[in-house]
Backbone as CSV, one residue per row, in Angstrom:
resi,resn,N_x,N_y,N_z,CA_x,CA_y,CA_z,C_x,C_y,C_z
1,MET,0.840,-1.195,0.000,0.000,0.000,0.000,0.874,1.245,0.000
2,SER,0.314,2.352,-0.505,1.029,3.611,-0.527,0.031,4.748,-0.509
3,ILE,0.519,5.942,-0.237,-0.319,7.129,-0.293,0.118,7.942,-1.492
4,THR,-0.835,8.349,-2.317,-0.474,9.084,-3.517,-0.398,10.568,-3.258
5,ARG,0.533,11.196,-3.977,0.661,12.641,-3.904,-0.579,13.321,-4.463
6,ARG,-1.120,12.780,-5.553,-2.250,13.409,-6.216,-3.464,13.494,-5.298
7,ALA,-3.609,12.510,-4.413,-4.773,12.475,-3.541,-4.740,13.556,-2.475
8,LEU,-3.540,14.023,-2.113,-3.423,14.927,-0.983,-2.870,16.295,-1.320
9,LEU,-2.118,16.399,-2.397,-1.286,17.579,-2.588,-2.076,18.842,-2.831
10,GLY,-3.084,18.783,-3.701,-3.735,19.997,-4.146,-4.302,20.847,-3.036
11,ALA,-4.936,20.234,-2.054,-5.636,21.009,-1.044,-4.770,21.390,0.138
12,THR,-3.595,20.798,0.260,-2.883,20.939,1.519,-1.536,21.618,1.437
13,LEU,-0.963,21.798,0.239,0.331,22.463,0.180,0.177,23.952,0.416
14,PRO,1.170,24.617,1.029,1.072,26.046,1.288,1.165,26.827,-0.005
15,ALA,0.621,28.043,0.034,0.661,28.862,-1.171,2.080,29.353,-1.391
16,ALA,2.009,30.675,-0.723,3.283,31.332,-0.986,4.437,30.240,-0.720
17,LEU,34.298,4.119,6.363,33.009,3.536,6.305,32.506,3.391,7.746
18,ALA,31.875,4.282,8.216,31.156,4.259,9.454,29.711,4.460,9.090
19,PRO,29.031,3.417,8.590,27.691,3.563,8.092,26.711,4.008,9.153
20,ALA,27.039,3.870,10.448,26.115,4.283,11.489,25.912,5.779,11.477
21,PHE,26.798,6.528,10.866,26.690,7.981,10.833,26.167,8.431,9.476
22,LEU,25.225,9.377,9.527,24.669,9.887,8.290,25.589,10.927,7.703
23,SER,25.849,10.824,6.406,26.755,11.746,5.730,25.989,12.659,4.790
24,VAL,26.617,13.723,4.376,26.044,14.646,3.412,26.818,14.489,2.115
25,ALA,26.169,13.978,1.090,26.836,13.746,-0.194,26.820,15.020,-1.017
26,ARG,27.960,15.351,-1.621,28.057,16.527,-2.480,27.878,16.092,-3.929
27,ALA,26.664,15.850,-4.303,26.385,15.327,-5.639,26.315,16.458,-6.645
28,ALA,26.723,16.144,-7.873,26.641,17.132,-8.951,25.182,17.483,-9.183
29,GLY,24.925,18.771,-9.349,23.574,19.221,-9.613,22.776,19.492,-8.360
30,THR,23.316,19.183,-7.179,22.618,19.443,-5.940,22.557,20.942,-5.702
31,SER,21.474,21.396,-5.077,21.334,22.804,-4.750,22.550,23.297,-3.985
32,ALA,22.878,24.577,-4.208,24.012,25.167,-3.495,23.739,25.260,-2.008
33,ASP,22.493,25.214,-1.614,22.127,25.244,-0.204,22.566,23.928,0.439
34,PRO,23.479,23.974,1.425,23.968,22.719,2.025,22.864,21.912,2.693
35,ARG,21.779,22.562,3.050,20.660,21.833,3.662,20.005,20.866,2.679
36,MET,20.213,21.099,1.388,19.607,20.235,0.384,20.555,19.154,-0.121
37,ALA,21.751,19.079,0.419,22.656,17.999,0.042,22.024,16.658,0.436
38,PRO,22.222,15.610,-0.366,21.619,14.307,-0.051,22.007,13.813,1.339
39,ARG,21.048,13.275,2.041,21.280,12.657,3.344,21.435,11.154,3.116
40,VAL,22.614,10.642,3.432,23.004,9.301,2.992,23.549,8.484,4.152
41,LEU,23.178,7.209,4.174,23.741,6.240,5.114,24.475,5.157,4.341
42,GLY,25.569,4.662,4.909,26.197,3.471,4.367,27.452,3.706,3.557
43,ASN,27.909,2.624,2.985,29.160,2.573,2.251,29.021,3.282,0.896
44,PRO,29.781,4.343,0.644,29.668,5.030,-0.652,30.072,4.169,-1.831
45,SER,30.792,3.062,-1.569,31.219,2.161,-2.646,30.323,0.940,-2.780
46,ALA,29.214,0.931,-2.088,28.303,-0.223,-2.163,27.824,-0.441,-3.589
47,LYS,27.582,-1.707,-3.944,27.141,-2.029,-5.299,25.713,-1.568,-5.567
48,VAL,24.948,-1.398,-4.513,23.548,-1.005,-4.682,23.273,0.267,-3.900
49,THR,22.683,1.237,-4.583,22.184,2.439,-3.922,20.665,2.350,-3.881
50,VAL,20.106,2.500,-2.690,18.657,2.500,-2.521,18.224,3.910,-2.148
51,GLU,17.302,4.450,-2.915,16.711,5.742,-2.593,15.282,5.509,-2.119
52,GLU,14.910,6.166,-1.018,13.535,6.082,-0.535,12.915,7.467,-0.576
53,TRP,11.804,7.586,-1.292,11.022,8.811,-1.264,9.906,8.626,-0.242
54,PHE,9.835,9.520,0.715,8.897,9.359,1.826,8.271,10.694,2.201
55,SER,7.111,10.591,2.825,6.446,11.748,3.416,6.340,11.504,4.913
56,LEU,6.671,12.501,5.702,6.697,12.320,7.154,5.311,12.201,7.769
57,THR,4.255,12.436,6.981,2.897,12.209,7.463,2.265,10.961,6.837
58,CYS,3.050,10.182,6.127,2.549,8.952,5.491,2.592,7.800,6.494
59,THR,1.439,7.187,6.754,1.393,6.085,7.726,2.129,4.851,7.219
60,HIS,2.128,4.638,5.907,2.856,3.491,5.341,4.368,3.699,5.487
61,CYS,4.816,4.934,5.288,6.235,5.251,5.487,6.626,5.032,6.942
62,ALA,5.735,5.428,7.842,6.017,5.262,9.268,6.126,3.787,9.627
63,ARG,5.224,2.972,9.086,5.266,1.542,9.395,6.554,0.917,8.872
64,PHE,6.961,1.315,7.668,8.226,0.807,7.130,9.393,1.248,8.016
65,ALA,9.401,2.515,8.417,10.495,3.038,9.233,10.593,2.332,10.579
66,ILE,9.461,2.001,11.152,9.434,1.390,12.485,9.683,-0.121,12.422
67,ASP,9.026,-0.784,11.475,9.030,-2.253,11.466,10.103,-2.888,10.586
68,VAL,10.536,-2.198,9.545,11.431,-2.812,8.564,12.804,-2.147,8.526
69,PHE,12.838,-0.823,8.576,14.103,-0.124,8.389,15.188,-0.529,9.386
70,PRO,14.868,-0.761,10.683,15.950,-1.183,11.594,16.687,-2.429,11.120
71,GLU,15.959,-3.381,10.540,16.602,-4.595,10.029,17.384,-4.293,8.752
72,VAL,16.846,-3.416,7.920,17.575,-2.971,6.728,18.893,-2.330,7.140
73,GLN,18.839,-1.499,8.163,20.060,-0.817,8.603,21.080,-1.809,9.164
74,GLN,20.605,-2.733,9.970,21.514,-3.690,10.608,22.148,-4.653,9.609
75,LYS,21.333,-5.168,8.677,21.800,-6.250,7.813,22.320,-5.786,6.448
76,LEU,21.898,-4.612,6.006,22.267,-4.186,4.661,23.087,-2.902,4.629
77,ILE,22.754,-1.955,5.512,23.494,-0.687,5.516,24.786,-0.823,6.319
78,ASP,24.669,-1.279,7.540,25.845,-1.363,8.413,26.855,-2.401,7.942
79,THR,26.409,-3.344,7.136,27.327,-4.360,6.602,27.972,-3.923,5.291
80,GLY,27.583,-2.762,4.781,28.193,-2.242,3.562,27.572,-2.716,2.271
81,ARG,26.458,-3.454,2.360,25.860,-3.987,1.131,25.140,-2.911,0.329
82,ILE,24.564,-1.931,1.020,23.849,-0.885,0.286,24.203,0.497,0.814
83,ARG,24.029,1.460,-0.058,24.087,2.883,0.277,22.645,3.381,0.245
84,TYR,22.208,4.051,1.306,20.792,4.403,1.462,20.630,5.913,1.443
85,VAL,19.732,6.396,0.577,19.532,7.830,0.413,18.100,8.187,0.792
86,PHE,17.961,9.134,1.700,16.649,9.621,2.116,16.209,10.755,1.182
87,CYS,15.014,10.646,0.599,14.527,11.639,-0.365,13.157,12.152,0.077
88,ASP,13.039,13.457,0.188,11.779,14.070,0.627,10.725,13.997,-0.475
89,PHE,9.506,13.626,-0.081,8.362,13.683,-0.985,7.127,14.031,-0.156
90,PRO,7.091,15.244,0.408,5.997,15.609,1.326,4.650,15.644,0.622
91,LEU,3.658,15.021,1.245,2.336,14.912,0.648,1.375,15.990,1.124
92,ASP,1.767,16.778,2.108,0.874,17.813,2.611,1.691,18.904,3.286
93,ARG,1.011,19.932,3.765,1.686,21.087,4.354,2.495,20.717,5.583
94,ILE,1.929,19.855,6.440,2.626,19.481,7.671,3.872,18.665,7.351
95,ALA,3.778,17.769,6.392,4.945,16.974,5.994,6.034,17.861,5.416
96,LEU,5.647,18.856,4.636,6.619,19.777,4.070,7.316,20.568,5.170
97,MET,6.550,21.033,6.131,7.121,21.767,7.257,8.114,20.893,8.032
98,ALA,7.727,19.636,8.265,8.606,18.713,8.992,9.877,18.431,8.196
99,ALA,9.752,18.311,6.874,10.930,18.092,6.031,11.873,19.285,6.096
100,GLN,11.318,20.491,6.137,12.146,21.690,6.258,12.938,21.664,7.569
101,VAL,12.261,21.313,8.649,12.928,21.263,9.953,14.028,20.212,9.951
102,ALA,13.732,19.027,9.416,14.731,17.953,9.373,15.951,18.377,8.572
103,ARG,15.723,19.039,7.443,16.819,19.494,6.593,17.667,20.566,7.271
104,ALA,17.044,21.359,8.129,17.758,22.464,8.763,18.598,22.025,9.959
105,LEU,18.349,20.823,10.463,19.154,20.300,11.565,20.541,19.884,11.050
106,PRO,21.541,19.824,11.930,22.837,19.278,11.506,22.653,17.872,10.924
107,ALA,23.421,17.559,9.900,23.235,16.294,9.175,23.285,15.081,10.096
108,GLU,24.125,15.139,11.134,24.254,13.976,12.018,23.004,13.745,12.869
109,ARG,22.108,14.729,12.920,20.864,14.570,13.682,19.679,14.195,12.792
110,TYR,19.889,14.193,11.498,18.780,14.033,10.556,18.075,12.684,10.719
111,GLU,18.830,11.599,10.635,18.211,10.276,10.674,17.431,10.064,11.966
112,ALA,18.040,10.385,13.093,17.370,10.194,14.374,16.092,11.016,14.454
113,PHE,16.137,12.225,13.889,14.960,13.094,13.957,13.818,12.536,13.124
114,ILE,14.083,12.135,11.881,12.980,11.644,11.067,12.433,10.325,11.612
115,LEU,13.301,9.485,12.162,12.808,8.237,12.754,11.974,8.521,13.990
116,SER,12.337,9.553,14.740,11.530,9.966,15.885,10.176,10.490,15.429
117,LEU,10.162,11.259,14.344,8.892,11.757,13.817,7.996,10.601,13.381
118,PHE,8.573,9.612,12.727,7.774,8.456,12.315,7.265,7.672,13.523
119,SER,8.115,7.487,14.514,7.730,6.704,15.694,6.635,7.386,16.501
120,ASN,6.584,8.712,16.412,5.612,9.484,17.191,4.610,10.205,16.289
121,GLN,4.373,9.646,15.115,3.553,10.322,14.113,2.173,10.715,14.642
122,ASP,1.561,9.826,15.428,0.221,10.119,15.932,0.219,11.231,16.967
123,ARG,1.380,11.543,17.546,1.459,12.562,18.593,1.687,13.960,18.045
124,TRP,2.097,14.058,16.783,2.302,15.396,16.226,1.541,15.599,14.906
125,ALA,1.645,14.663,13.979,1.008,14.854,12.669,-0.503,14.700,12.738
126,PHE,-0.971,13.793,13.583,-2.398,13.502,13.636,-2.975,13.759,15.018
127,ILE,-2.386,14.697,15.744,-2.857,15.011,17.084,-4.307,15.504,17.027
128,GLN,-5.130,15.008,17.929,-6.554,15.329,17.917,-6.856,16.683,18.558
129,ASP,-6.272,16.923,19.698,-6.550,18.150,20.448,-5.288,18.995,20.539
130,GLY,-4.902,19.577,19.431,-3.690,20.381,19.426,-3.316,20.787,18.018
131,ASN,-2.248,21.537,17.923,-1.763,22.054,16.653,-0.522,21.277,16.232
132,PRO,-0.535,20.631,15.062,0.642,19.872,14.637,1.911,20.722,14.601
133,GLU,1.794,21.984,14.216,2.982,22.837,14.168,3.573,23.040,15.560
134,ASP,2.711,23.201,16.558,3.199,23.364,17.929,3.915,22.101,18.409
135,GLN,3.357,20.942,18.063,3.987,19.682,18.468,5.307,19.477,17.738
136,LEU,5.347,19.860,16.466,6.585,19.763,15.701,7.644,20.677,16.296
137,ARG,7.228,21.852,16.741,8.148,22.784,17.384,8.780,22.149,18.630
138,LYS,7.969,21.431,19.406,8.479,20.777,20.606,9.495,19.686,20.254
139,MET,9.175,18.910,19.225,10.089,17.847,18.840,11.386,18.411,18.265
140,ALA,11.276,19.509,17.533,12.481,20.160,17.023,13.335,20.673,18.177
141,GLY,12.679,21.166,19.220,13.407,21.621,20.399,14.179,20.494,21.057
142,LEU,13.574,19.320,21.122,14.265,18.166,21.689,15.474,17.770,20.848
143,ALA,15.430,18.091,19.556,16.557,17.790,18.653,17.604,18.901,18.656
144,GLY,17.359,19.949,19.444,18.361,21.009,19.586,18.086,22.275,18.803
145,MET,16.909,22.387,18.192,16.584,23.580,17.414,15.867,24.600,18.296
146,SER,16.349,25.832,18.306,15.728,26.876,19.105,14.384,27.281,18.498
147,ALA,13.534,27.894,19.304,12.232,28.339,18.823,12.384,29.364,17.700
148,ASP,13.346,30.269,17.834,13.569,31.274,16.788,14.014,30.623,15.486
149,ASN,14.907,29.651,15.597,15.383,28.953,14.398,14.252,28.162,13.759
150,PHE,13.395,27.589,14.579,12.243,26.858,14.062,11.362,27.786,13.233
151,ASP,11.055,28.940,13.772,10.199,29.890,13.056,10.834,30.328,11.744
152,ARG,12.134,30.592,11.783,12.817,30.988,10.554,12.775,29.864,9.523
153,THR,12.954,28.634,10.004,13.020,27.483,9.100,11.692,27.219,8.415
154,VAL,10.606,27.197,9.185,9.311,26.855,8.584,8.781,27.979,7.707
155,ASN,9.352,29.177,7.839,8.956,30.303,6.980,9.985,30.606,5.899
156,ASP,10.952,29.695,5.741,12.012,29.876,4.759,11.508,29.445,3.386
157,VAL,11.145,30.417,2.564,10.572,30.131,1.251,11.584,29.435,0.342
158,ALA,12.853,29.832,0.442,13.878,29.229,-0.410,14.036,27.738,-0.109
159,LEU,14.027,27.383,1.172,14.152,25.971,1.547,12.919,25.204,1.108
160,ARG,11.749,25.791,1.341,10.507,25.144,0.913,10.521,24.888,-0.587
161,ASP,10.896,25.897,-1.350,10.887,25.759,-2.806,11.929,24.746,-3.288
162,ALA,13.063,24.659,-2.578,14.100,23.697,-2.959,13.618,22.270,-2.740
163,ILE,12.915,22.041,-1.648,12.364,20.712,-1.386,11.322,20.358,-2.441
164,MET,10.472,21.320,-2.771,9.454,21.064,-3.772,10.070,20.840,-5.156
165,ALA,11.157,21.546,-5.451,11.823,21.361,-6.742,12.382,19.947,-6.860
166,GLU,12.981,19.425,-5.773,13.492,18.050,-5.786,12.353,17.054,-5.917
167,GLN,11.243,17.347,-5.262,10.070,16.480,-5.369,9.545,16.467,-6.804
168,ASN,9.446,17.625,-7.401,8.970,17.706,-8.787,9.918,17.001,-9.754
169,ARG,11.234,17.109,-9.482,12.213,16.428,-10.320,12.015,14.905,-10.239
170,ALA,11.811,14.401,-9.021,11.608,12.960,-8.845,10.332,12.500,-9.541
171,GLU,9.309,13.322,-9.451,8.050,12.964,-10.110,8.215,12.932,-11.624
172,ALA,8.937,13.910,-12.160,9.131,13.969,-13.612,10.091,12.893,-14.107
173,GLN,11.183,12.674,-13.367,12.225,11.756,-13.831,11.876,10.299,-13.605
174,TYR,11.251,10.004,-12.447,10.987,8.600,-12.083,9.499,8.284,-11.978
175,HIS,8.640,9.260,-12.301,7.186,9.063,-12.266,6.693,8.674,-10.878
176,ILE,7.271,9.297,-9.879,6.894,9.015,-8.499,5.697,9.873,-8.126
177,ASP,4.668,9.231,-7.571,3.467,9.962,-7.174,2.878,9.396,-5.886
178,SER,3.646,8.585,-5.169,3.145,7.999,-3.938,4.312,7.688,-3.011
179,THR,3.965,7.449,-1.755,4.996,7.118,-0.767,4.578,5.895,0.031
180,PRO,5.546,5.076,0.451,6.951,5.168,0.067,7.197,4.600,-1.329
181,THR,8.165,5.174,-2.016,8.647,4.643,-3.292,10.150,4.427,-3.158
182,PHE,10.641,3.322,-3.702,12.058,2.974,-3.581,12.679,2.835,-4.973
183,ARG,13.951,3.159,-5.055,14.714,2.935,-6.287,15.952,2.123,-5.933
184,PHE,16.053,0.925,-6.488,17.184,0.033,-6.271,18.081,0.136,-7.498
185,ASN,19.143,0.927,-7.406,19.941,1.278,-8.575,19.013,1.883,-9.636
186,ASP,18.731,1.138,-10.708,17.906,1.708,-11.784,16.454,1.252,-11.754
187,GLU,16.110,0.374,-10.812,14.730,-0.128,-10.768,13.921,0.643,-9.741
188,VAL,12.809,1.214,-10.178,11.920,1.955,-9.280,10.779,1.036,-8.859
189,TYR,10.566,0.963,-7.530,9.479,0.162,-6.982,8.440,1.122,-6.419
190,ARG,7.225,1.103,-6.998,6.194,2.085,-6.665,5.017,1.496,-5.906
191,GLN,5.121,0.252,-5.471,3.967,-0.412,-4.857,3.921,-0.277,-3.338
192,GLY,4.604,0.716,-2.802,4.493,0.987,-1.379,5.508,0.254,-0.523
193,GLU,5.154,0.083,0.754,6.098,-0.471,1.712,6.434,-1.925,1.381
194,LEU,7.600,-2.363,1.830,8.091,-3.710,1.595,8.390,-4.391,2.924
195,THR,8.251,-5.711,2.968,8.781,-6.462,4.090,10.300,-6.504,3.955
196,TYR,10.982,-6.915,5.015,12.437,-7.001,4.905,12.843,-8.008,3.836
197,ASP,12.189,-9.167,3.813,12.571,-10.198,2.842,12.388,-9.705,1.411
198,ALA,11.287,-9.013,1.162,11.044,-8.483,-0.177,12.059,-7.401,-0.518
199,PHE,12.401,-6.594,0.463,13.393,-5.535,0.263,14.751,-6.147,-0.088
200,GLU,15.159,-7.171,0.649,16.454,-7.802,0.388,16.478,-8.453,-0.994
201,LYS,15.369,-9.038,-1.410,15.310,-9.648,-2.744,15.553,-8.584,-3.824
202,LYS,15.016,-7.392,-3.600,15.223,-6.297,-4.548,16.712,-5.900,-4.581
203,VAL,17.342,-5.903,-3.416,18.769,-5.587,-3.341,19.581,-6.632,-4.091
204,VAL,19.271,-7.897,-3.885,19.986,-8.981,-4.575,19.786,-8.868,-6.076
205,ALA,18.561,-8.590,-6.517,18.272,-8.471,-7.943,19.028,-7.309,-8.571
206,ALA,19.334,-6.287,-7.739,20.057,-5.116,-8.236,21.561,-5.320,-8.226
207,GLY,22.008,-6.486,-7.706,23.429,-6.820,-7.720,24.122,-6.760,-6.380
208,GLY,23.348,-6.633,-5.308,23.946,-6.494,-3.968,23.923,-7.779,-3.167
C-alpha cells in the first residue's frame, strides 16, 4: 500500500566507512544550499544504492520506518551492502514543514529526527486536540533547534521551494506519485512499503 501525492497535494500544500553515521553527499547538480545535500547512510562504494522517497505524514512510510528499516540498517546498511539515500516527498503542508525542519538540523541529527517523527507520528502529525505545528516545534526543540530557528526554518521560502523542486524532479524523472517509493539502482518500486525479505530480494536483484 502507498499514499499518492495526487490524492493529498492539491488542497494541503502552502501557497506562498562508518555507516552508522549519516553523511552529506556533495552530488553534482545538488542545490548550493547545504541543507539540500543528499542525506546518505552506508558505504559510498556499495554495489547497490537505494533511494527512498517518503512523506513524514505517510502512515505506510512510518510503518516501514518502524518495522522494517531497523533490520535494513543492521543487515544491509551497516554491513556495507547498500548505500541508502533519504529523499523528501511531502504529501501535505505538515509533511513539508517537517521536512524543512529535518533538513535544517545538523546532518548527524537528521536520521534520528525523522525516525523519531515516524515513531511518534500520531502525537504530532495527527494530534486530535492540538496544533501539529506546535507539536513539531516541541520535537524540534528536543533535537536542539531553538524556537527562533524553528520559526525561521518553517517560513524559509527558499528551503521550501528547494524541497518542492526536488520532489517535482523525482516525479518527472521517475514518475513518483506515492509514498513510500524505492529505487534500487535503476529499478523503481512504486507499490508501497516492503517487508524485509522483499526488500532484500530487490537488493539482490540489483546486484547487492
